[in-house]
C-alpha positions, 0 to 999 in steps of 0.5 A, a space after each residue: 459226675 458222681 460223688 462217693 461219700 467216704 469217712 475221709 470226705 467225698 470223692 468225685 467220680 467223672 467219666 473218662 474224656 476223649 483225650 485221656 482215653 486216646 493217651 491210654 489207647 496210644 500206650 496200650 500195645 493193641 489199644 482199647 475197644 468200647 463194649 456196648 451191650 443192650 441196657 448196659 452202660 458203656 464199658 471198655 475192653 483193654 485189649 490184652 491178646 491179639 490172635 495168639 500174641 498176649 500183652 505181658 506184665 511182670 508178675 511179683 511172684 509170691 509163695 504159694 498159700 492155702 485155700 484158707 489164706 487165699 482170700 485174705 491175701 487177695 484182699 491185702 494185695 488190693 488194699 496195698 495196691 491202692 495205698 501204693 498209688 499216691 506214693 507211685 504218683 510222687 515220681 510224676 512219670 508220663 507212662 501208663 501203669 496197671 497193677 493187677 492183684 491176682 488169684 491162681 488156683 493150683 489145686 491144693 495151693 494158691 498163688 495170690 500176688 500182684 502183676 504190674 503192666 507198664 507201658 512207658 511213654 516215649 520221651 517221658 520222664 521215666 525214660 530219663 531215669 539212670 538206673 542200674 540194670 535198666 535193661 532188665 525190663 527196658 529191653 522187653 517193655 521199652 525204655 523207662 519200663 524198669 524205672 516205672 516197675 521199680 517205682 511201684 515196687 518201692 511204693 508197695 513197700 511203703 504202703 506195707 510199712 505205713 498200713 502195717 499190712 504185710 507185703 508178701 516176700 517176692 520170690 521172682 519178678 518174671 514177665 507173664 501173660 494175663 491168662 497165666 494169672 488166673 482171676 485178676 482184680 480190676 481196680 485202678 490204673 495210672 496214666 501219667 499222674 491221673 488216677 483212673 478207676 477201671 472197676 465196673 462195680 461202684 460201691 460206697 463199701 469199697 475201702 479203696 475210695 477212702 484210701 485215695 481220698 485220705 492221700 489227697 485225691 479228690 477226683 477220679 476218672 472212671 473207665 470201667 474195663 474188662 480184658 479183651 481179645 481180638 484179631 489183627 483184623 480188628 486192630 483198625 478199631 482198637 488202635 487206629 494207625 497201628 502198623 503190623 
């Protein structure tokens, strides 16, 4: 267990346990793999592509911005996602949610936004929400996906209001694969009501630790991760009992 000091108090960082890992692997469409390199700590690959099929998220489409605005916009989105997590947790959903701040270089303009990947749990609390137009995303991502997505968008709005960090105007919400997002930031995921840091670099200079600690989160699981791609032949490793 590592301890990260912040101006708001210490945050305890603990390695992911087997039970939590299995829950994540179960809900990720193509599972998770361990990535062990010589002289490096174990990392995990969130399988986002299997052969030619990619896992889809919902892109909260932003207006394009200039090169000068892009870095600040990315930083703002990273902070907003962190501030939003405690608000999202108030829903006590059972599924897996991963928000990815992203930056896509379009040449003379940049697309800097947030894409939300939602994986509802069968029979979870999110599946029992009575939302108008729930089929909009449930039809593609499973029952409960719309509830999770709406809850996180509302959490982002609350985060913007309380922090005075501007949330960009969302001009569309379309399913897109990770490879169409450009550069993505691995920060945190939420499995049920458990916050999990998926970043590979841990530093006390990271302001998001203090944000979560200030919200009363004193212990965070660490699962250093990166996106991974594999073939159908490898699914027995990344997702045992998967049926093609």
